[in-house]
C-alpha positions in Angstrom: -56.4 -53.7 54.5 -57.1 -57.3 53.5 -60.6 -58.6 53.2 -61.7 -60.6 56.3 -64.1 -63.3 55.1 -65.2 -64.0 58.7 -66.3 -60.4 59.4 -70.1 -60.1 59.1 -71.1 -56.6 57.8 -74.7 -57.0 59.1 -74.4 -53.8 61.3 -74.1 -51.7 58.1 -77.3 -53.1 56.5 -79.1 -53.0 59.8 -78.4 -49.3 60.2 -79.6 -48.7 56.7 -82.8 -50.7 57.0 -83.6 -49.2 60.5 -84.9 -46.1 58.7 -87.8 -48.1 57.4 -88.6 -49.6 60.8 -88.6 -46.0 62.3 -91.1 -45.0 59.6 -93.3 -47.9 60.6 -93.2 -46.9 64.3 -94.1 -43.3 63.6 -96.9 -44.3 61.3 -98.3 -46.9 63.7 -98.4 -44.4 66.6 -99.6 -41.2 64.9 -101.2 -42.1 61.6 -102.8 -45.5 62.0 -103.4 -45.3 65.8 -102.5 -48.9 66.3 -101.9 -48.6 70.1 -105.1 -46.7 70.7 -107.1 -49.4 68.9 -105.5 -52.0 71.2 -105.8 -49.9 74.4 -109.0 -51.6 75.4 -107.7 -55.1 75.0 -106.3 -57.7 72.6 -107.6 -58.0 69.1 -107.1 -60.8 66.6 -104.9 -60.0 63.6 -107.9 -60.0 61.2 -109.9 -57.8 63.4 -107.1 -55.3 64.1 -106.3 -55.3 60.3 -109.9 -54.5 59.6 -110.1 -51.7 62.1 -106.9 -50.1 60.7 -107.9 -50.6 57.1 -104.9 -52.9 56.3 -104.7 -55.6 53.7 -102.7 -58.8 54.4 -99.3 -57.7 53.1 -99.1 -54.4 55.1 -100.4 -56.1 58.2 -97.8 -58.8 57.8 -95.1 -56.1 57.6 -96.3 -53.8 60.4 -97.4 -56.3 63.1 -94.2 -58.4 63.1 -92.2 -55.2 63.3 -94.0 -53.9 66.3 -93.6 -57.2 68.0 -89.9 -57.2 67.2 -89.7 -53.7 68.8 -91.3 -55.4 71.9 -94.3 -53.0 71.7 -96.8 -55.7 70.8 -97.0 -59.4 71.5 -99.3 -62.3 70.8 -101.3 -63.7 73.7 -102.1 -67.4 74.3 -105.0 -67.2 71.8 -102.9 -65.6 69.1 -104.4 -62.1 69.5 -102.2 -59.0 69.5 -101.9 -57.0 72.7 -99.8 -54.1 74.0 -96.7 -54.9 76.0 -95.7 -53.0 79.1 -93.2 -51.2 77.0 -95.8 -50.5 74.3 -97.9 -48.6 76.9 -95.4 -45.8 76.7 -96.8 -44.9 73.2 -100.4 -44.7 74.4 -102.2 -41.6 75.6 -103.4 -43.4 78.7 -99.9 -44.0 80.1 -98.5 -41.4 82.4 -95.8 -40.4 81.5 -95.7 -41.4 77.9 -93.6 -40.8 74.8 -96.4 -40.3 72.3 -95.7 -36.6 72.0 -91.9 -37.3 71.6 -92.6 -39.7 68.8 -95.0 -37.1 67.4 -92.2 -34.7 66.8 -91.4 -36.8 63.7 -95.0 -37.4 62.6 -94.8 -35.0 59.7 -91.6 -36.5 58.3 -92.3 -37.1 54.6 -91.0 -40.7 54.9 -93.3 -41.5 57.8 -96.3 -39.9 56.1 -95.6 -41.8 52.9 -95.2 -45.0 54.9 -98.7 -44.5 56.3 -100.1 -44.0 52.8 -98.4 -47.1 51.5 -99.7 -49.1 54.5 -103.2 -48.1 53.8 -102.9 -48.5 50.1 -100.7 -51.6 50.1 -98.1 -49.8 48.1 -97.5 -46.3 46.6 -100.5 -44.5 45.2 -98.6 -43.7 42.0 -97.4 -46.8 40.2 -97.3 -45.4 36.7 -93.5 -45.8 36.7 -93.6 -49.3 37.9 -92.8 -50.5 41.4 -89.0 -50.3 42.1 -87.3 -52.9 39.9 -90.2 -55.3 39.8 -92.1 -56.2 36.6 -95.7 -54.9 36.5 -98.2 -57.1 34.6 -97.6 -57.3 30.9 -95.6 -54.1 30.9 -91.8 -54.2 30.2 -89.6 -54.9 33.2 -87.8 -51.9 34.6 -84.7 -54.1 34.5 -84.9 -54.0 30.7 -83.6 -50.4 30.9 -79.9 -50.7 30.3 -78.9 -47.8 32.6 -81.2 -48.6 35.4 -80.3 -52.3 35.2 -76.6 -51.5 35.4 -77.0 -49.2 38.4 -79.1 -51.7 40.3 -77.1 -54.8 39.5 -73.8 -53.2 40.3 -75.4 -51.8 43.5 -76.0 -55.4 44.6 -72.6 -56.6 43.5 -70.8 -56.0 46.8 -73.4 -57.9 48.8 -73.3 -60.8 46.4 -69.5 -60.9 46.4 -69.5 -61.1 50.2 -72.3 -63.7 50.5 -71.7 -65.9 47.5 -68.6 -67.8 48.7 -70.4 -68.6 51.9 -73.6 -69.8 50.1 -71.6 -71.8 47.6 -69.8 -73.6 50.4 -73.1 -74.7 52.0 -75.2 -75.7 49.0 -75.0 -79.3 48.0 -72.0 -80.4 46.0 -73.0 -81.8 42.6 -71.5 -82.8 39.3 -74.7 -81.9 37.4 -76.3 -78.6 36.6 -77.2 -75.4 38.6 -80.0 -73.0 37.5 -79.6 -69.6 39.1 -82.9 -67.8 38.6 -82.8 -64.0 38.6 -79.1 -64.5 39.2 -78.2 -60.9 38.8 -74.4 -60.4 39.1 -73.8 -64.1 38.7 -71.5 -64.3 41.6 -73.5 -67.1 43.3 -73.2 -69.2 40.1 -69.5 -68.4 39.6 -68.6 -69.3 43.2 -70.6 -72.5 43.1 -68.9 -73.6 39.9 -65.5 -73.1 41.7 -66.6 -75.5 44.4 -68.0 -78.0 41.9 -65.3 -78.2 39.2 -67.1 -80.7 36.9 -70.5 -79.0 37.1 -72.3 -76.6 34.7 -74.7 -73.8 35.3 -77.3 -71.5 33.7 -77.7 -67.9 34.8 -81.3 -66.9 34.1 -82.2 -63.2 34.1 -83.3 -60.2 32.0 -81.0 -59.5 29.0 -79.8 -56.1 30.3 -78.9 -57.8 33.7 -77.0 -60.6 31.9 -74.9 -58.0 30.0 -73.6 -56.7 33.3 -73.1 -60.3 34.6 -71.0 -61.1 31.6 -68.7 -58.2 32.4 -68.4 -59.4 35.9 -67.7 -63.0 34.7 -64.8 -61.7 32.6 -63.2 -60.1 35.7 -63.9 -63.2 37.8 -62.3 -65.5 35.2 -59.2 -63.3 35.2 -58.9 -63.1 39.0 -56.2 -65.7 39.2 -58.2 -67.9 41.6 -57.7 -71.6 41.0 -60.3 -72.8 38.5 -61.7 -69.4 37.7 -60.4 -69.5 34.2 -62.7 -72.5 33.5 -66.0 -70.8 34.5 -66.7 -69.1 31.2 -66.9 -72.5 29.5 -69.2 -73.9 32.1 -71.8 -71.2 32.5 -74.6 -70.3 30.0 -76.5 -67.0 30.0 -80.2 -67.5 29.4 -82.3 -64.4 28.9 -85.9 -64.6 29.9 -88.9 -63.8 32.2 -89.1 -66.2 35.1 -92.8 -65.5 35.4 -93.8 -66.6 31.9 -90.9 -68.2 30.0 -89.9 -71.9 30.2 -87.1 -72.6 32.6 -84.3 -75.0 31.7 -84.2 -78.3 33.5 -81.7 -78.5 36.3 -80.4 -80.6 39.2 -80.2 -77.7 41.6 -82.2 -74.5 41.4 -81.0 -71.5 43.4 -83.4 -68.6 44.3 -81.3 -66.0 46.0 -83.1 -62.8 47.3 -85.9 -63.6 44.8 -89.2 -64.5 46.5 -89.2 -61.4 48.7 -90.0 -59.2 45.8 -93.4 -60.8 45.2 -96.8 -61.2 46.9 -97.8 -64.6 48.3 -99.8 -65.7 45.3 -96.8 -65.1 43.0 -94.5 -66.9 45.4 -96.6 -70.0 45.1 -96.7 -69.7 41.3 -92.9 -69.4 41.3 -92.5 -72.4 43.6 -94.7 -74.4 41.2 -92.6 -73.3 38.2 -89.3 -74.0 39.9 -90.4 -77.4 41.1 -91.4 -78.3 37.5 -87.9 -77.4 36.3 -86.1 -79.6 38.8 -85.2 -83.1 37.8 -86.2 -86.0 40.2 -83.8 -86.1 43.1 -82.9 -82.4 42.5 -83.1 -79.6 45.0 -84.5 -76.1 45.4 -82.3 -73.8 47.5 -83.5 -70.4 48.8 -81.1 -67.8 50.2 -82.9 -64.9 51.9 -83.7 -63.2 55.2 -86.4 -65.0 57.1 -89.0 -63.9 59.6 -89.6 -66.0 62.7 -92.3 -68.6 62.1 -94.3 -66.8 64.8 -94.1 -63.6 62.8 -92.7 -61.6 65.7 -89.2 -60.7 64.5 -86.3 -60.7 64.4 -85.9 -56.9 64.3 -83.2 -56.7 61.5 -85.5 -58.8 59.3 -88.7 -56.8 60.1 -86.8 -53.7 59.1 -85.7 -55.3 55.9 -89.3 -56.4 55.3 -90.4 -52.7 55.7 -87.7 -51.7 53.1 -89.0 -54.4 50.7 -92.6 -53.3 51.3 -91.6 -49.8 50.4 -90.0 -50.7 47.1 -91.4 -54.0 45.8 -94.6 -56.0 45.7 -93.3 -58.3 48.4 -92.0 -58.5 52.0 -89.9 -60.9 54.0 -91.5 -64.3 54.7 -91.0 -66.9 57.4 -89.4 -70.3 56.7 -92.8 -71.8 57.5 -94.4 -69.8 54.7 -91.7 -70.9 52.2 -92.1 -74.6 53.3 -95.8 -74.4 52.8 -95.3 -73.2 49.2 -92.7 -75.9 48.5 -94.9 -78.7 49.9 -97.8 -77.5 47.8 -95.6 -77.5 44.7 -94.8 -81.2 45.3 -91.4 -80.7 46.9 -90.2 -82.2 50.2 -89.1 -79.4 52.5 -86.2 -80.1 54.9 -86.1 -78.7 58.4 -82.5 -77.5 58.0 -81.8 -73.9 58.7 -78.4 -72.6 57.6 -77.1 -69.2 58.6 -74.8 -67.3 56.2 -74.2 -63.5 57.0 -75.9 -60.1 56.9 -79.0 -61.7 58.5 -79.5 -64.1 55.6 -79.8 -67.8 55.6 -80.5 -70.9 53.5 -83.3 -73.4 53.4 -83.9 -76.2 50.9 -86.3 -78.7 49.6 -86.0 -81.9 47.6 -87.9 -83.3 44.6 -88.5 -87.0 45.2 
């Protein structure tokens, strides 16, 4: 069957990520007792977080998810309160579904989710956190076997999204810097659309080894212009957190910020802004929470998945734009949808 570029495979990723949202629900009802804490009336986010023993990141994962599930909502003063639907997971409601949800309360995933919410991550981090670098320790992505497995695991998603992203990012005859570019597909597709431009793919050495193999196949695909890509792309190994970034006209950060806590995101925004030439642009491709931090459900599920396996979460466009403005960039108000619950936002360096 021929590939249909218009078909959005979002239902597949939504079903996958819903597992993490279910763990949040069970943990909220039976381990953290969120609804019992709110049963006597609304509480501000800081007060509810304090009562539950939650730091900023887990609170910013859990509360938007429960709002997206329509179990909680913000009142006019910005405090969280239980909705009519949410009353069905409280003991005071008759009848209620608290016991029904409780049938899964000992599920290992739900129990571990509660632990990670209280601890702001797993208790044991001796092996690193997923595929994210930990302090001065080597990056898990420097392991050739692990890096190959993870990079190729992301390849199908990148192949599907990269032509769409390339068609929506600014056309330019200058240079693109793709930071943590992974498979390289976003770079390769952008170079096809911009036949006189050049690009740099910046990532860990073991990742770039896989990207080079994928580039060979891409260049031999027979697509018009694909054979020129090898001559126009440079592989630059490095650590985006510490190493100097090449100067560029356009910087692309695809599925990057969501791996990191807010303070690291601001640091990255500052580093990216410094690498962009005057008049250049920073483009972000990611899944975004609503600015009100109350959904949408596919993104709050994804945020729970990221919380489970990284140091980050999903962020709102408002949060991104605040980082970019603080970094000296001029955020635009443009919101561009792609597929699979992702979208694009961008800022300009004046």
